[in-house]
Kinemage of the C-alpha trace (Angstrom):
@kinemage 1
@onewidth
@group {chain A} dominant
@subgroup {mainchain}
@vectorlist {calphas} color= white
{ca met a 1} P -48.827 -210.022 118.742
{ca asn a 2} L -47.427 -212.005 121.665
{ca asn a 3} L -49.580 -214.967 120.684
{ca ile a 4} L -48.080 -215.034 117.181
{ca phe a 5} L -44.547 -214.734 118.618
{ca leu a 6} L -45.174 -217.671 120.953
{ca lys a 7} L -46.472 -219.840 118.107
{ca ile a 8} L -43.520 -219.008 115.858
{ca ser a 9} L -40.984 -219.727 118.611
{ca ala a 10} L -42.706 -223.041 119.449
{ca ile a 11} L -42.576 -224.120 115.799
{ca ile a 12} L -38.905 -223.158 115.485
{ca leu a 13} L -37.968 -225.068 118.645
{ca ser a 14} L -39.895 -228.175 117.580
{ca val a 15} L -38.185 -228.154 114.154
{ca leu a 16} L -34.824 -227.779 115.914
{ca val a 17} L -35.509 -230.833 118.082
{ca leu a 18} L -36.718 -232.775 115.038
{ca phe a 19} L -33.606 -232.020 112.960
{ca ser a 20} L -31.251 -232.759 115.860
{ca thr a 21} L -32.530 -236.358 115.941
{ca phe a 22} L -32.148 -237.022 112.184
{ca ser a 23} L -29.401 -239.273 110.867
{ca phe a 24} L -28.458 -239.306 107.195
{ca asn a 25} L -25.711 -240.303 104.760
{ca val a 26} L -24.157 -238.236 101.989
{ca asp a 27} L -22.619 -240.255 99.158
{ca lys a 28} L -20.212 -238.540 96.754
{ca his a 29} L -18.684 -239.903 93.540
{ca tyr a 30} L -15.449 -238.358 92.299
{ca cys a 31} L -13.960 -238.948 88.881
{ca gly a 32} L -10.382 -237.813 89.229
{ca asp a 33} L -10.507 -234.604 91.218
{ca phe a 34} L -13.978 -233.587 90.048
{ca leu a 35} L -17.201 -234.206 91.929
{ca val a 36} L -19.526 -235.976 89.506
{ca asp a 37} L -22.513 -237.030 91.615
{ca ile a 38} L -23.865 -236.495 95.104
{ca ser a 39} L -26.729 -238.333 96.739
{ca phe a 40} L -28.579 -237.936 100.023
{ca thr a 41} L -31.002 -240.839 99.530
{ca gly a 42} L -28.921 -243.759 98.310
{ca glu a 43} L -25.837 -244.720 96.385
{ca thr a 44} L -24.479 -242.433 93.690
{ca glu a 45} L -24.505 -243.292 90.035
{ca gly a 46} L -21.123 -243.924 88.461
{ca cys a 47} L -19.632 -241.920 85.650
{ca gly a 48} L -19.094 -245.016 83.504
{ca met a 49} L -15.319 -245.057 83.895
{ca gln a 50} L -14.992 -247.641 86.677
{ca met a 51} L -12.338 -250.266 86.116
{ca asp a 52} L -13.265 -253.889 86.538
{ca ala a 53} L -11.426 -255.629 89.323
{ca lys a 54} L -11.131 -258.775 87.154
{ca ala a 55} L -9.347 -257.061 84.274
{ca pro a 56} L -5.567 -257.193 84.771
{ca thr a 57} L -4.465 -253.649 83.995
{ca lys a 58} L -1.726 -251.507 85.429
{ca lys a 59} L -3.827 -248.310 85.340
{ca lys a 60} L -5.172 -246.974 88.594
{ca asn a 61} L -8.866 -246.503 89.041
{ca cys a 62} L -9.525 -242.796 88.634
{ca cys a 63} L -12.925 -242.953 90.330
{ca lys a 64} L -13.577 -242.987 94.054
{ca asp a 65} L -16.654 -243.004 96.246
{ca glu a 66} L -16.930 -241.242 99.601
{ca thr a 67} L -19.631 -241.708 102.201
{ca his a 68} L -20.163 -239.219 105.027
{ca gln a 69} L -22.479 -240.295 107.807
{ca phe a 70} L -24.123 -237.683 110.020
{ca glu a 71} L -25.648 -239.158 113.147
{ca gly a 72} L -28.266 -237.410 115.214
{ca gln a 73} L -29.150 -237.917 118.815
{ca asp a 74} L -30.593 -241.271 119.754
{ca glu a 75} L -31.866 -240.219 123.159
{ca leu a 76} L -33.114 -236.873 124.289
{ca gln a 77} L -32.043 -235.800 127.736
{ca leu a 78} L -34.937 -235.691 130.154
{ca thr a 79} L -34.523 -233.856 133.446
{ca ser a 80} L -36.743 -234.751 136.352
{ca phe a 81} L -38.034 -232.143 138.765
{ca glu a 82} L -36.193 -233.771 141.690
{ca glu a 83} L -32.850 -232.771 140.140
{ca ile a 84} L -33.694 -229.050 140.126
{ca thr a 85} L -32.123 -227.340 143.145
{ca phe a 86} L -33.867 -224.832 145.379
{ca glu a 87} L -31.885 -221.924 143.904
{ca asn a 88} L -32.926 -222.908 140.386
{ca gln a 89} L -36.557 -223.128 141.499
{ca gln a 90} L -36.334 -219.605 142.908
{ca leu a 91} L -34.849 -218.370 139.638
{ca leu a 92} L -37.619 -219.999 137.599
{ca ile a 93} L -40.334 -218.522 139.797
{ca ala a 94} L -38.786 -215.037 139.648
{ca phe a 95} L -38.445 -215.329 135.878
{ca ala a 96} L -42.077 -216.418 135.475
{ca phe a 97} L -43.421 -213.597 137.635
{ca ser a 98} L -41.276 -210.919 135.996
{ca tyr a 99} L -42.320 -211.876 132.460
{ca gln a 100} L -45.946 -212.625 133.284
{ca asp a 101} L -46.913 -209.018 132.650
{ca leu a 102} L -45.241 -209.037 129.230
{ca leu a 103} L -47.231 -212.025 128.032
{ca leu a 104} L -50.646 -210.823 129.161
{ca asp a 105} L -52.670 -208.408 127.094
{ca lys a 106} L -53.652 -205.491 129.268
{ca lys a 107} L -56.358 -203.124 128.221
{ca thr a 108} L -55.868 -199.628 129.525
{ca glu a 109} L -58.780 -197.310 129.973
{ca lys a 110} L -58.184 -193.792 128.814
{ca ser a 111} L -59.480 -191.155 131.179
{ca phe a 112} L -60.465 -187.963 129.503
{ca gln a 113} L -60.204 -184.825 131.582
{ca arg a 114} L -61.310 -181.374 130.724
{ca val a 115} L -58.622 -178.847 130.025
{ca tyr a 116} L -58.901 -176.105 132.587
{ca pro a 117} L -57.196 -172.764 132.019
{ca pro a 118} L -54.550 -171.792 134.592
{ca pro a 119} L -55.749 -169.516 137.386
{ca glu a 120} L -55.429 -165.773 137.073
{ca ile a 121} L -52.384 -164.346 138.828
{ca gln a 122} L -53.498 -162.026 141.611
{ca gln a 123} L -50.112 -160.480 142.248
{ca asn a 124} L -46.960 -160.250 140.202
{ca tyr a 125} L -44.382 -162.110 142.330
{ca gln a 126} L -41.440 -161.046 140.182
{ca val a 127} L -42.123 -157.410 140.963
{ca ile a 128} L -42.845 -158.069 144.634
{ca tyr a 129} L -39.631 -160.042 145.277
{ca gln a 130} L -37.671 -158.207 142.555
{ca ser a 131} L -36.265 -161.396 141.006
{ca phe a 132} L -35.840 -160.941 137.275
{ca leu a 133} L -34.113 -163.121 134.748
{ca ile a 134} L -31.255 -161.345 133.081
C-alpha cells in the first residue's frame, strides 16, 4: 500500500514540475463582443469579416485578436547541501527517523495462548470484609 502511495506521489510531483516549466500562447478572435475562435497551437482563423486596411471606409473593424502568453519557469532552483543550516539538518534527520517506521512493512507474529479459566475462589472476600455494593 505504501509502495503504491509513493509511486503515485512521485508521478504527481514530476507532472507538477513538468507543467510549471511549460510556456504557451492562447490566441482568441472576437467578432464584436462574441468569442469566435480560440487556439492554443497557432493563430486563430478569422470569421471572414475583417476589413482591408487598403479600403478607405469610415466603418470600424468589428473584429479583434487577443494573444495571452503564459510563461513557465526557465530555471529550476537548485539548493546545494552547503546552504542547509545545522538546525535544518537536525529537522531532516528527525523527520526521516520518525517516519521510517511508517514506510517499512512490518510483519507481526501472532502468539496464540491457551485460554485458562480463572482460579477458584477459596474464600468470599465480600463476606469476610463485609463490603457490598448497594
